[in-house]
C-alpha positions as CSV (number, residue, x, y, z in Angstrom):
1,M,-5.2,-24.4,0.7
2,P,-6.1,-27.6,-1.2
3,T,-9.4,-29.1,-0.1
4,D,-11.2,-32.4,-0.1
5,H,-14.8,-33.0,0.4
6,T,-15.6,-34.7,3.7
7,P,-19.2,-34.5,4.8
8,D,-20.3,-33.4,8.3
9,P,-20.6,-36.6,10.3
10,A,-23.4,-35.1,12.3
11,H,-25.6,-35.3,9.2
12,E,-23.9,-38.2,7.3
13,D,-27.0,-40.4,7.4
14,R,-29.0,-37.8,5.6
15,A,-26.2,-37.2,3.0
16,A,-25.9,-40.9,2.4
17,R,-29.6,-41.1,1.5
18,D,-29.6,-38.0,-0.7
19,C,-26.3,-38.2,-2.7
20,R,-23.4,-40.3,-3.7
21,P,-19.9,-39.9,-2.3
22,C,-17.6,-37.3,-3.9
23,D,-15.0,-38.6,-6.3
24,G,-11.5,-39.2,-5.0
25,V,-12.6,-39.9,-1.4
26,D,-12.2,-43.5,-0.2
27,Q,-14.7,-45.3,2.0
28,V,-13.8,-47.7,4.7
29,P,-15.8,-49.3,7.5
30,Q,-14.1,-47.7,10.5
31,A,-14.9,-45.1,13.2
32,P,-16.3,-41.9,11.7
33,S,-14.1,-38.9,11.2
34,T,-15.1,-35.3,11.7
35,G,-16.9,-32.8,9.5
36,P,-16.3,-30.1,7.0
37,S,-12.7,-29.9,5.8
38,I,-12.7,-26.7,3.9
39,A,-10.7,-24.3,6.0
40,P,-12.4,-20.9,6.5
41,S,-10.7,-17.5,6.6
42,T,-11.1,-17.3,10.3
43,A,-11.0,-19.8,13.1
44,T,-14.2,-21.4,14.3
45,S,-15.2,-20.2,17.8
46,P,-13.7,-22.4,20.5
47,T,-17.1,-23.0,21.9
48,R,-18.1,-24.8,18.8
49,R,-15.0,-27.1,18.6
50,I,-14.0,-29.8,21.0
51,S,-11.0,-32.1,21.3
52,A,-11.7,-35.6,20.3
53,G,-10.5,-36.9,23.7
54,Q,-12.9,-34.7,25.7
55,P,-16.3,-36.1,26.8
56,R,-19.3,-34.4,25.2
57,T,-21.6,-32.5,27.5
58,S,-24.7,-33.3,25.5
59,R,-25.8,-35.6,22.7
60,L,-27.6,-34.1,19.7
61,R,-30.5,-35.9,18.2
62,D,-28.6,-36.9,15.1
63,A,-25.0,-36.5,16.3
64,F,-22.2,-38.5,14.7
65,D,-21.6,-40.7,17.7
66,N,-25.2,-41.8,17.9
67,P,-25.0,-45.6,17.5
68,L,-28.7,-45.9,16.7
69,R,-28.2,-44.3,13.3
70,P,-26.1,-45.7,10.4
71,A,-23.3,-43.4,9.3
72,Q,-21.2,-43.1,6.1
73,V,-17.5,-43.4,7.0
74,W,-14.7,-41.7,5.3
75,K,-10.9,-42.2,5.5
76,P,-8.2,-39.5,5.3
77,T,-7.5,-38.3,1.7
78,G,-4.3,-37.7,-0.1
79,V,-4.8,-34.0,0.2
80,R,-4.8,-34.2,4.0
81,R,-1.8,-36.5,4.1
82,K,0.2,-34.0,2.0
83,E,-0.9,-31.1,4.3
84,V,0.3,-32.9,7.4
85,L,3.7,-33.8,5.8
86,R,4.3,-30.2,4.7
87,A,3.4,-28.9,8.2
88,L,5.7,-31.3,10.0
89,G,8.4,-30.5,7.5
90,I,8.2,-26.8,8.5
91,F,7.5,-27.1,12.3
92,Q,9.4,-30.4,12.9
93,R,7.2,-31.5,15.8
94,A,3.5,-31.0,16.4
95,T,0.5,-32.6,18.1
96,A,-2.7,-33.6,16.3
97,D,-4.5,-30.8,18.1
98,Q,-2.0,-28.2,16.7
99,L,-2.2,-29.7,13.2
100,W,-6.0,-29.6,13.4
101,R,-6.1,-26.0,14.4
102,M,-3.5,-25.1,11.7
103,L,-4.7,-27.1,8.8
104,R,-8.4,-27.7,9.3
105,P,-9.9,-25.2,11.8
106,A,-13.4,-25.9,10.4
107,D,-13.4,-29.5,11.7
108,R,-15.3,-30.1,14.9
109,H,-12.4,-31.8,16.5
110,D,-9.0,-33.4,15.7
111,R,-10.2,-37.0,15.0
112,I,-9.7,-36.9,11.3
113,T,-6.3,-35.3,11.8
114,R,-5.3,-38.2,14.1
115,D,-6.6,-40.7,11.6
116,T,-4.4,-39.0,9.0
117,L,-1.4,-39.3,11.2
118,N,-2.1,-43.0,11.9
119,V,-2.3,-43.7,8.2
120,L,1.0,-41.9,7.6
121,K,2.5,-43.9,10.5
122,E,1.4,-47.1,8.9
123,S,3.2,-45.9,5.7
124,G,6.4,-45.2,7.7
125,L,6.3,-41.5,7.1
126,V,5.7,-40.2,10.6
127,R,6.2,-41.6,14.1
128,V,5.3,-40.7,17.7
129,E,8.3,-39.1,19.4
130,T,6.8,-38.9,22.9
131,R,3.5,-38.5,24.8
132,L,3.2,-35.2,26.6
133,E,1.9,-34.7,30.1
134,S,-1.3,-33.4,28.6
135,G,-1.9,-36.7,27.0
136,H,-1.3,-35.5,23.4
137,Q,1.1,-37.5,21.2
138,L,4.0,-35.6,19.7
139,W,4.4,-36.5,16.1
140,V,7.6,-36.1,14.0
141,L,8.7,-37.1,10.5
142,T,10.7,-40.3,9.9
143,E,13.7,-40.2,7.5
144,K,11.4,-41.4,4.7
145,G,8.8,-38.8,5.6
146,H,11.4,-36.1,5.8
147,K,12.4,-36.8,2.2
148,E,8.8,-36.8,1.1
149,A,8.1,-33.5,2.8
150,K,11.2,-31.9,1.1
151,L,9.6,-32.8,-2.3
152,L,6.3,-31.3,-1.3
153,L,7.6,-28.0,0.1
154,P,8.5,-25.1,-2.3
155,K,12.2,-24.3,-2.7
156,T,11.6,-21.0,-0.8
157,V,10.4,-22.7,2.4
158,R,13.0,-23.8,4.9
159,L,12.7,-27.5,5.8
160,S,13.3,-28.2,9.5
161,A,16.0,-30.6,10.7
162,L,15.2,-34.3,11.0
163,R,14.4,-35.6,14.5
164,K,16.4,-38.9,14.4
165,L,15.1,-41.9,16.3
166,E,17.3,-42.9,19.3
167,Y,17.9,-46.5,20.5
168,D,18.8,-48.0,23.8
169,D,21.7,-50.3,24.5
170,E,19.6,-53.3,23.4
171,G,18.7,-51.7,20.1
172,R,15.1,-50.8,21.0
173,P,13.7,-47.4,20.0
174,V,13.2,-45.0,22.9
175,Q,10.8,-42.2,23.1
176,A,12.3,-38.8,23.5
177,D,11.6,-36.7,26.5
178,G,12.0,-33.1,27.6
179,Y,9.9,-31.7,24.8
180,D,10.6,-28.0,24.8
181,E,7.5,-26.1,25.9
182,H,8.8,-23.1,23.9
183,A,8.7,-25.1,20.7
184,A,5.1,-26.1,21.6
185,A,4.1,-22.5,22.1
186,V,5.7,-21.6,18.8
187,T,3.7,-24.2,16.9
188,S,0.5,-23.3,18.7
189,T,1.1,-19.6,17.8
190,A,1.4,-20.5,14.1
191,A,-1.7,-22.7,14.4
192,V,-4.0,-20.1,15.9
193,L,-2.8,-17.4,13.4
194,T,-3.2,-19.7,10.4
195,G,-6.6,-20.7,11.7
196,A,-7.6,-17.0,11.8
197,G,-6.8,-16.6,8.1
198,Y,-3.2,-15.2,8.4
199,G,-1.7,-17.1,5.5
200,T,-1.4,-20.9,5.2
201,P,1.2,-23.3,6.8
202,L,3.4,-22.5,3.8
203,S,3.4,-18.9,5.0
204,W,5.6,-19.7,8.0
205,Q,9.3,-20.4,8.5
206,T,11.1,-21.1,11.8
207,E,14.5,-20.0,13.1
208,I,15.3,-17.6,10.3
209,A,18.8,-16.1,10.8
210,H,19.5,-12.3,10.8
211,K,23.3,-11.9,10.8
212,L,24.9,-8.8,12.3
213,P,28.3,-7.4,11.4
214,Y,29.8,-8.1,14.8
215,G,29.2,-11.8,14.5
216,Y,25.9,-12.2,16.4
217,T,23.0,-13.9,14.7
218,Q,19.5,-13.0,15.8
219,Y,17.1,-15.9,15.1
220,A,13.3,-15.2,14.7
221,D,11.1,-17.9,16.3
222,L,8.6,-17.4,13.4
223,T,8.4,-15.4,10.2
224,M,5.0,-15.0,8.7
225,R,4.0,-13.8,5.2
226,A,0.3,-13.1,4.8
227,P,-0.2,-10.4,2.2
228,D,-3.8,-11.4,1.6
229,A,-4.5,-10.6,5.3
230,G,-2.8,-7.2,5.1
231,V,0.5,-8.4,6.7
232,P,3.1,-8.9,3.9
233,A,5.7,-9.9,6.5
234,M,6.0,-10.1,10.3
235,L,8.6,-11.5,12.7
236,L,7.3,-13.3,15.8
237,E,9.0,-13.9,19.2
238,V,7.3,-16.3,21.6
239,D,8.0,-15.7,25.2
240,R,7.0,-17.9,28.1
241,V,7.7,-15.3,30.8
242,N,10.9,-17.1,31.8
243,E,13.7,-14.8,30.7
244,P,14.6,-11.2,31.7
245,V,12.9,-8.4,30.0
246,D,16.3,-7.0,29.2
247,E,16.8,-9.9,26.8
248,L,13.6,-9.0,25.0
249,V,14.8,-5.4,24.7
250,D,18.2,-6.7,23.3
251,K,16.3,-8.7,20.7
252,L,14.5,-5.5,19.5
253,R,17.8,-3.7,19.5
254,R,19.4,-6.3,17.4
255,Y,16.5,-6.4,15.0
256,H,16.7,-2.6,14.7
257,E,20.4,-2.8,14.0
258,W,19.8,-5.5,11.3
259,F,17.1,-3.3,9.7
260,E,19.6,-0.5,9.5
261,L,22.2,-2.5,7.6
262,L,22.9,-1.2,4.1
263,A,22.4,-3.5,1.1
264,P,25.5,-4.6,-0.8
265,K,26.8,-1.9,-3.1
266,A,24.4,0.7,-1.7
267,D,25.6,4.3,-1.8
268,A,26.3,5.3,1.8
269,A,26.2,9.0,1.0
270,K,22.8,8.8,-0.7
271,A,21.5,6.6,2.1
272,M,22.5,9.2,4.7
273,A,20.7,11.9,2.7
274,A,17.6,9.9,2.1
275,R,14.5,10.8,4.0
276,G,11.1,9.1,4.6
277,A,10.3,6.0,2.7
278,A,13.3,6.5,0.5
279,V,15.6,5.2,3.2
280,H,14.4,1.6,2.7
281,D,15.6,1.5,-0.9
282,F,19.2,1.3,0.5
283,R,18.6,-1.2,3.3
284,L,19.4,-4.9,3.2
285,W,16.0,-6.0,4.6
286,S,14.2,-4.7,1.6
287,R,16.1,-7.2,-0.5
288,I,14.9,-10.1,1.7
289,Y,11.4,-9.2,2.9
290,P,8.6,-7.7,0.9
291,A,7.5,-4.1,1.4
292,T,5.3,-3.7,4.4
293,G,2.9,-1.3,2.8
294,R,3.3,0.9,5.9
295,E,5.9,3.2,7.4
296,G,8.7,1.5,9.3
297,Y,10.6,-1.7,9.2
298,V,9.1,-5.2,9.2
299,P,6.9,-5.5,12.3
300,V,7.9,-7.6,15.3
301,A,5.2,-9.4,17.4
302,F,5.8,-10.7,20.9
303,V,3.4,-13.5,21.9
304,F,3.4,-14.1,25.6
305,T,2.2,-17.3,27.3
306,G,2.4,-19.0,30.6
307,K,2.5,-17.8,34.2
308,T,-0.4,-15.5,35.3
309,A,-2.3,-12.8,33.4
310,A,-0.9,-10.2,35.8
311,Q,2.7,-11.3,35.2
312,R,2.2,-11.2,31.4
313,A,0.7,-7.7,31.7
314,S,3.6,-6.5,33.8
315,R,6.0,-7.9,31.3
316,M,4.4,-6.0,28.5
317,R,4.5,-2.7,30.4
318,R,8.2,-3.2,31.3
319,L,9.0,-4.0,27.7
320,E,7.1,-0.9,26.5
321,Q,9.0,1.3,28.8
322,A,12.5,-0.1,28.2
323,A,12.3,-0.4,24.4
324,R,10.6,2.9,23.5
325,R,13.5,4.2,21.5
326,Y,13.1,1.4,18.9
327,F,9.4,1.6,18.2
328,A,8.3,5.2,19.2
329,G,9.5,7.0,16.0
330,E,10.6,10.6,15.7
331,P,8.5,13.8,15.7
332,C,7.9,15.1,12.2
333,P,9.3,18.5,11.2
334,G,7.0,21.4,12.2
335,R,6.1,20.8,15.8
336,G,6.0,24.6,16.3
337,V,3.2,25.0,13.7
338,G,0.8,22.4,15.0
339,I,2.1,19.2,13.5
340,T,1.8,16.3,15.9
341,A,2.4,13.4,13.5
342,V,5.2,10.9,14.1
343,D,7.8,9.7,11.6
344,Y,7.8,5.9,11.8
345,H,10.0,5.3,8.7
346,Q,13.0,4.2,10.8
347,A,11.2,2.6,13.7
348,V,10.3,-1.1,14.3
349,P,6.5,-1.5,14.7
350,V,6.0,-3.7,17.8
351,V,2.8,-5.5,18.7
352,V,2.1,-7.8,21.7
353,T,-0.5,-10.4,22.5
354,E,-1.1,-13.4,24.7
355,L,-1.7,-16.9,23.5
356,E,-4.3,-17.3,26.3
357,R,-6.1,-14.1,25.1
358,I,-6.2,-15.4,21.5
359,T,-7.6,-18.8,22.4
360,A,-10.3,-17.1,24.7
361,D,-11.5,-14.7,22.0
362,P,-14.3,-16.0,19.8
363,A,-12.6,-14.6,16.7
364,G,-9.2,-16.0,17.7
365,A,-6.2,-14.1,16.4
366,A,-8.5,-12.2,14.0
367,G,-10.1,-10.4,17.0
368,A,-9.0,-7.4,19.0
369,V,-6.3,-9.3,20.8
370,W,-3.3,-7.2,19.7
371,R,-1.8,-4.1,21.3
372,R,0.7,-1.8,19.6
373,L,3.4,-0.7,22.0
374,G,2.8,3.0,22.6
375,R,-1.0,2.7,22.5
376,D,-3.5,1.6,25.2
377,E,-6.3,0.0,23.3
378,W,-6.5,-3.6,22.0
379,Q,-7.1,-3.8,18.3
380,T,-7.1,-6.3,15.4
381,L,-3.6,-7.0,13.9
382,T,-4.0,-4.8,10.9
383,Q,-5.4,-1.9,13.0
384,A,-2.5,-2.2,15.4
385,L,0.0,-2.2,12.5
386,D,-1.5,0.8,10.8
387,N,-0.1,4.3,11.6
388,P,-3.0,6.8,11.8
389,D,-0.6,9.2,13.5
390,G,2.1,8.7,10.9
391,E,2.6,9.8,7.2
392,R,-1.2,10.2,6.4
393,L,-1.7,12.5,9.4
394,Y,1.5,14.4,8.6
395,Q,0.3,15.1,5.0
396,V,-3.0,16.4,6.3
397,Q,-1.4,18.5,9.0
398,L,1.2,19.8,6.6
399,R,-1.5,21.0,4.2
400,E,-3.4,22.6,7.1
401,A,-0.2,24.3,8.4
402,R,0.6,25.6,4.9
403,R,-2.9,27.0,4.6
404,R,-2.7,28.8,8.0
405,Q,0.8,30.1,7.1
406,A,-0.6,31.5,3.8
407,E,-3.4,33.1,5.7
408,R,-1.0,34.7,8.2
409,E,1.2,36.0,5.4
410,A,-1.7,37.4,3.6
411,A,-3.0,39.2,6.7
412,E,0.5,40.6,7.4
413,R,0.8,41.7,3.7
414,E,-2.7,43.3,3.9
415,A,-1.7,45.2,7.0
416,Q,1.3,46.7,5.2
417,R,-0.7,47.7,2.1
418,P,-0.4,51.5,1.5
419,V,-3.5,53.7,1.6
420,C,-4.0,56.7,-0.8
421,T,-3.4,59.9,1.1
422,Q,-6.0,61.7,-1.0
423,C,-9.0,59.4,-1.2
424,G,-8.2,56.8,1.5
425,T,-8.4,53.8,-0.9
426,K,-6.0,50.9,-0.5
427,F,-3.5,50.3,-3.2
428,T,-4.1,47.5,-5.7
429,D,-1.3,44.9,-6.1
430,E,-0.3,46.5,-9.4
431,R,-0.1,50.0,-8.0
432,W,1.8,48.7,-4.9
433,Q,4.4,46.9,-7.1
434,E,4.6,50.1,-9.2
435,T,5.6,52.2,-6.2
436,K,8.1,49.6,-5.1
437,R,9.9,49.8,-8.5
438,S,10.1,53.5,-8.3
439,S,13.7,54.7,-8.0
440,W,12.9,58.1,-6.8
441,P,9.9,58.0,-4.5
442,G,7.8,61.1,-4.5
443,A,4.5,62.5,-3.4
444,W,2.6,60.6,-6.2
445,D,3.8,57.2,-4.7
446,R,1.4,57.9,-1.8
447,L,-1.6,58.2,-4.2
448,C,-3.6,55.3,-5.6
449,G,-3.8,54.7,-9.4
450,P,-6.9,56.9,-10.2
451,C,-5.7,59.8,-7.9
452,K,-2.3,59.5,-9.5
453,R,-3.7,59.9,-13.0
454,Q,-5.8,62.8,-11.9
455,A,-2.8,64.5,-10.3
456,A,-0.8,63.7,-13.4
457,D,-3.5,65.3,-15.6
458,R,-3.6,68.4,-13.5
459,A,0.1,68.7,-13.5
460,E,0.2,68.3,-17.2
461,A,-2.4,71.0,-17.7
462,E,-0.5,73.4,-15.4
463,R,2.7,72.6,-17.2
464,V,1.1,73.5,-20.5
465,V,-0.2,76.9,-19.1
466,R,3.2,77.7,-17.7
467,R,4.9,76.8,-20.9
468,R,2.6,79.1,-22.9
469,A,3.0,81.9,-20.5
470,E,6.8,81.5,-20.6
471,E,6.7,81.5,-24.4
472,A,4.6,84.7,-24.5
473,E,7.0,86.4,-22.2
474,R,10.0,85.2,-24.1
475,A,8.4,86.4,-27.4
476,A,7.7,89.8,-25.9
477,A,11.2,90.2,-24.6
478,E,12.8,89.3,-27.9
479,A,10.6,91.7,-30.1
480,P,12.7,94.9,-31.5
481,A,11.9,98.4,-30.1
482,V,10.0,100.7,-32.7
483,K,10.5,104.5,-32.5
484,P,7.4,106.7,-33.0
485,R,7.4,109.1,-36.1
486,S,5.9,112.6,-36.7
487,R,3.1,113.3,-39.0
488,F,5.5,114.4,-41.7
489,G,8.0,111.6,-41.2
490,I,10.5,113.6,-39.3
491,G,11.3,112.5,-35.9
492,R,10.5,114.5,-33.0
493,R,13.3,116.4,-31.5
494,R,13.8,116.7,-27.9
């Protein structure tokens, strides 16, 4: 966010003695404005900030409103004027209090924001539309300011419609009435989130349309893009506890249906076969919103405000019970082998909070003021959007399940390993495979390798002995018979 250098009025007298004014900041002799204008990443604690219209409970020794000390006075800068014009161009209507919390949460109060609005009013860029019951003035852009804001806003940011000035029968301008409290809550929600470091005013857009095939268009109250805060995109619905819970469930159903729409020219067959994160490559939403960095579709946040805390709590419980099918996800494959992880890839992450809870927390929207439907604890927004029981847990449990399965298979295999019938030794893997390849199993297949070799050697030796004996017998049988002769060579007569 652009910054200008406005000193802390509580110490302006010291600063004036020690240093010269910063360049580009004009000085005028008027009532002092408030202190540091560089917006921090998180909102200042509500206990340290007060509205300019509220009485101070105590007076510090060198406070800015001490009339006994001279004070250096500063007027609104061009940077602040541009910030206000851009914010009103996005949100259409806002009070000085809302603009202060959104644009300059480090200021002690909204005095300098009101000064900036008055300067813009003198230039014909803004006007007061009405004064609310709370006493706050509601500011809008004039036609001239609307054109100026259009030049200041990027092309990608939607410019809100111009609030035209109405006149009575005598041609006098009339103040509008019936300011929508829902619109006020929407702007306040954006203000407290921006003040907590979730993007800048340029990170927001209002009433973004999500068209469905059957002719219905679901409008989001707010869309936020704050990648630096870990939330690349989020849709917000502000509820003042004045419509049926069934309507909130229908909104979630329509969002889920829109997230399921295929992108133009996407292959329907491949989309049906895709699993896990691959399904998003075929969806329309991935062409419009950035990747969430987590499983699931773009998260949806319900911000409740109004009525009593008990009524808001009851509303959140009823929404959680009725809309479970859209945010609960599906069990991952392998429930029977100890896998408890959840597949959120085709679910809508839904978080809920209360505007009153945010404003009461010292850390504002950056604190543990969010609850993910399906969980009991209150967490920060990034913690609520993370999925510790999702893909990461699934991969860990899958590796563990595969390890246990391998151990079971190894134990079963070991139990089936043959044992040598001669020496009682278990077969080696090589000997086991050797026996399995044998076409004609015999007695040797029940022997281990060494015993088989010994048996083979004995059998070979026995075969050699038998062969020699057989050869001797055959030789003796084949030898010719020799007749005995007498001493004088004449055969003996019988």
